[in-house]
N, C-alpha and C positions, 0 to 999 in steps of 0.2 A: 154231925161228925164228918160225914162225907163232904158237906158243903164247906166246912172249915178247912179240910185238907185241900179242896179245890182252890180255895182262896189263897192258901199258902203257896200252892204250886204256881198260881198265876203271879203272885208277888215275886216269887223266886225267878220266874221267867222274865218278868219286867226288869228286875234288878240285874239279871245276867245281860240282858240286851243293853242296858245303860252302861254297864262296866265294859262290855265289848265295844260299844260305840266310843267310849272314852279312850280305850286302848288304840282303836283305829285312828282317832283324831290326833292323839299324841304322837303316834308313829308318823302320820302324814305330815304333821307340823315340823317334825325333825327333818324329814326329807325336803320339805319346801324351803327351809332355812339354809340348807346346805350350800346353795349357790352363792349365798352372801358370805360364806366362810372364805377367808383369804389364805389360810395356812394349808398347803397341799397335804402335809402329813395328817393333819386333823381330818381333812376330807376323806382320806384313805381309810383311816381307822373308824370314822363315823359310818362310812358305807358298809364296812365289814360288820359293825355292831348292828346296823339296821337290818342286815341280812339275817343275823342270828335272832334278832327280835321278831322279825316277820316269820321265821320258821316257827317260833313258839306260838305266835298268834294263829297262824294257819293250822298248825298241828292241833291246837285245842279247839278251834272253831270250825275247821273243815271248809271254810269259805271266807274269802276276803273281798268279795264284791263291794261291800260297804265302804271300803277305803277310798274308792273313786269319788265319794261324796266330798272328800277333803283334799284331794290332790289329783292333778292330771299328769304327774310325773311317774306314775306306775303303769307299766304296760302289762296287760293281763289277757292271756289266750287260753281257750279250751279246745281240746281235740273234738272232732265232729261227733264222736261217740260219747263224749263226756267222761271218759275214763282217765284222762290225764290233763293237767293244767300247768301252765308256765307263767310265772310272774317275773318281771325284770325292771330294773331301774339303775341309773348310773349318772356320772357327772365327770367332767374334765377335772383332773387333779393337778398334776404337774404340767408344764408347758408341753404341748404335743402328746399328752398321754390321757387316755380315757379309761375309767374303771367302770365296768358293767357287772352288776350283781344280778344273778338270776337263780330262780328256785323252781323245782319241779314237785308237783303234788301228784303222787301215784300210789295206788294200793294203800290208801290211808296214811301214807308217810310223806314227809316233806324233806327234800334234799336241796342243800344250798351250794352254790358255786360262785366263783369270782373270776373275771377275765380282765386283763389289761391289754390295751393295744394302742398303737400310734394313732393320733387323731389330729386332723387339721382344725385349728381353733376357729377358722372362719366357717366351718361346716355347722349345720344346725342339727343337734341331736334329735329333734322332733321328726326329722325325715328318715330316721332309722326304719328299716322295713323288717317286721317280725312275721314269721310264718311257721305254722305247725301243721303237719299233715300225717295221715296214716290212721290205722285203727288197731284194735287188739289182735286182729288176725293178720296184721301186716307189721310194718315197722313204723314207729313214730319219729318222723324227722322234724328237726327244729333248726331254723336258720335265722340269723340276724345279719343284715347287710346295710351298707351305706353307699348310695350310688350303685356302682357295680362291684364293690368290694365286699367279700364275704367275711364277716367278723366271727361268727359262730356257725359251724356246719356239723351238727350232731345228726348222725345217720339213724340212731335209734335211742330214744330217751329211756326206754325200758331197760335196755342193756346197761346204760350209764347208771341208772338207779340201782340195778341189781349188784353192780360192782361196789357201790357205796354200802348197800345193805350187808354184803358179805363181810365188810370190815367190822360190823357190829355184832356178829355172831361169835359166841365164845367157845362152844364145845367142838372138838374135832369132828365127831360124827355129824353134827349139825352142819358144819362147814362143808363137809363132803357132799351131804345131801343137797344143800343149796347150790353148790358148785355144779352138780349134775344138771340142775335146771338152767344155770347160767350158760353152760356149754351148749345146751339145746338152743338157747336164744342166740348165742354167738354163731352157731352153725348157719343160721339164717343169713347172717352177714357174709360168712365165708363162702357159701355155695353160690351166691349171686354173682354171675359173670360181670354184670354191669358195675358191681361194687369192688371188683378186684383191684383196681388202681386207686381206690380210696385209702387214704392213710389212717382213717378212723382216729384222727387226732383228738377228738373229744372223749374217747375212752382212755383217759389219762392213766388209769391203773393197769392198762395193758399196752405193751410196746409193740408197734407194728412197723415192719421194715419191708420194703419192696426193692427187688434187685433192679439194676440198671437196664437189663434186657426185658424187664416186665414179665418175666416168666415165673418168678418165685416170690411168694409173699410169706413172711414169717411173723406170727403173732405169739407173744409169750407173756405170761403173768405168773404171780406166785401167791401162795397162801401160807401165812406163818401159823404153824400149829403149836401145840404145847411144847415147852422145853426148847424153844428156839429152833424147832424143826421146820425147815423151809421145804415146801413141796412146789414144784413148778408144773405149769400147764400151758397148753397152747396148741398150735397147729401150723403145719407148713401147707400152703395152698399153691398148687401148681396150675399154671395157665398155659397149656400146650394144645390149643384148639378147644378143649373142654376143661372145665374146672374139676380138679381133684383135691379134696380136703383130706389131709393125713394128720390126725390127732397125735400129739406127742405124749409118750408115757415116760414119766420121770422114774428112772431106775438107778439113781445116783448111789444109793446105799448098797446096791448089789455089784457095783463096778469097782473092783479092787485096785486096778491099775489104769486109771482114766487116761493117762498120757500115752498109753500103749494100745488102747482099745479102739476097735472099729465098731461103731454102733449104728442104730437105726431109729426110726420113729417109734418102734415098739420097745426099744431099750435105749433110752436117751439120757445123756448126762445133762440134766435139767439146768436151765439158767434163764434169766431175763436178758435177751439180746438187745444191746444198745446201739449196735452199728453192724452194717453188712457191707463188706467190700467184695466186689466182683472182679476176679482176675481170670485171664485166659492164658493157657499154655498149650500149644499144639491144638488138638481138637478137644481139649478138656476145659470145662468152665468150673471154677472154684468159687464158692460163696463163703468167704471167711467171716466169722461171727465173733464179735467182742461181747462177752457176757458177764453178768454179775450173779453170783450164787448166794448172795446174802451172807449172814454171819450167825454164829452161835455166841455163847457168852464170852468166848476168848478169841475166836479166829474169824476173819473175813476171807472169802474165797472169790476169785475172779478167774475168767477163763478166756482163752482164744481157741475157738473151734473152727472146723471147716465142714461145709456141707457140699456134697455132690449129688446130682440127680442123674440116675442111669435107668433108662427104660421105665420112667415114672416111678422109680423106687428111690428112697432116700438112704444116703450113706453119710454118717457123721464120723469125722476123724480119718485123716490120711497122713502118711509119713512125709509131710512137707514142711515141718518146722525144724530147721537145723540150728541146734544150739551146741557150739563147740564140736565135739565128736559124736554127739547124740542126735538122732533124728526122732522126733516125737509126732504122735498123731494129733495131739492138741497140747496146749500149754496151760498149766494150772498154777495160779499164784495164790499163796496163803500167807497171811500176815496178821498182825495184832488187830483185834476188834476196835482198839482205840485209835488206830492209825488211819490215814487216808492215802490211797494210792492213785496216781495218775496213769490211766491206760486209755489211749485214744488213737484214732487214725488221723494222720496228718495228710490231708488230700493233696496239698501243694507239693509235699516231698514224697508222697506215695509210700509212706512208712507207717507202721504201727509203733508208736513211741510209748515208753512207760518208765516209771520210777524203778530203779534197781533196788531190790529188797535185800536187807541184811539184818542179822541179829544185833541186838543192843551190845552184846558182849560175845566174844568167840566161844565161850562156854555154852551158849544157848544155840549153837548151830544145829539146825534140824528141829528146834522147838519153835514152831511158827507163831505161837502167841507172843513171842518176843521180837518178831521181825517187823521192820518198817522201812520206809525210804531212807537211803543214805546220801541223798542229794546228788546222785549221779543218775544218768539216764541211758537206757538201752533202746534198741529199735529192731524191728523186723522189716527187711526189704525184700519184696517179691522179685526173684531173679531166676530165670530158667525153670520155672515151675515149682520153686520152693521159696518159703519164707526164710531168709538167712538172717542170723543174728548179727547185729552191729553193736558193739559195746562202746560205752562212754561217748554217746552222741552229744554234741553241743547243740542244744535246742535253740540257742540264740542265733546260730549260723550253721544249720545242719548240712548245707550243700558242700561244706568243706570236708565232710567225713568220707 
């Protein structure tokens, strides 16, 4: 009986190896044939599909070394401690464009990513340089370069994977617990003085902004909880001789009058900041922040805020936004969740320009779920220490305003 079970187990193992080998060979053949494909769109979608398929193979088998038997177009690296692996492959798609697919195997999970970048057709993709460094006690850095050009510059692959894993967690309590671990890992990046000027661009789920004077770095991200509840996290990192990390505590629900409130890092009107504009008036430096607060079932919210640093303390909100006869500490826009609003900084004109919002009908005035752009544009212009409202700006020729 024992001998029979052993034989069955051996047969099962052999069959599994054969099936795995067939899957490896089939995947490799698809990748090998891709260069002969002439349709750029077909190349793009085939690369994405190969990414998904390799995730499934790697996730089930925990190793893809065997694929090298069938193709030389897959780059595969392991960290020195064996805790993390990276696989990558790609091809030129449209003229002057290269698509690189790359995957990370960490903590028994596989995470897939895709990058597109400009590419000289005369260059040889085989001379791409791939490097992975670090250990579990440090940060795992991964770079891809061609000649002296950096294509991918990931400062810590573990943090990147943790952001992806956070998206798969369903319960609010579980998200909070995991986010606590994520913030500990992020703090390693934030406290490192040599890392201060790094944009952390490979952490795409977190927005990182650095001031022109290189003294302030702002990192923000959000977690969507049950019932469209958006909660924001991040930190302001100060570089004034020494690095000081100041975590941000989102207290949006407790702030009844955000446009009139002066706040701090401990009581913050949370948002993902998309742009930072540095202005100076007298001896004061203002860091104006354009942010997105997400949406619920009916309303989207965006914000223009301002940050000042005084004696290494943070102050959010100051009365420098002049709208008609009202001066506000920050400007909050609310409009229909179905609408799209333009809000951006025009560096050439040195103005914050945005869609004017209005209700669909006069009867809905003040009911923001019925608000949307009315095809006119306003702007804020920084003058004598305040952002002054300019109405009905012609974005085709704003200098005439």
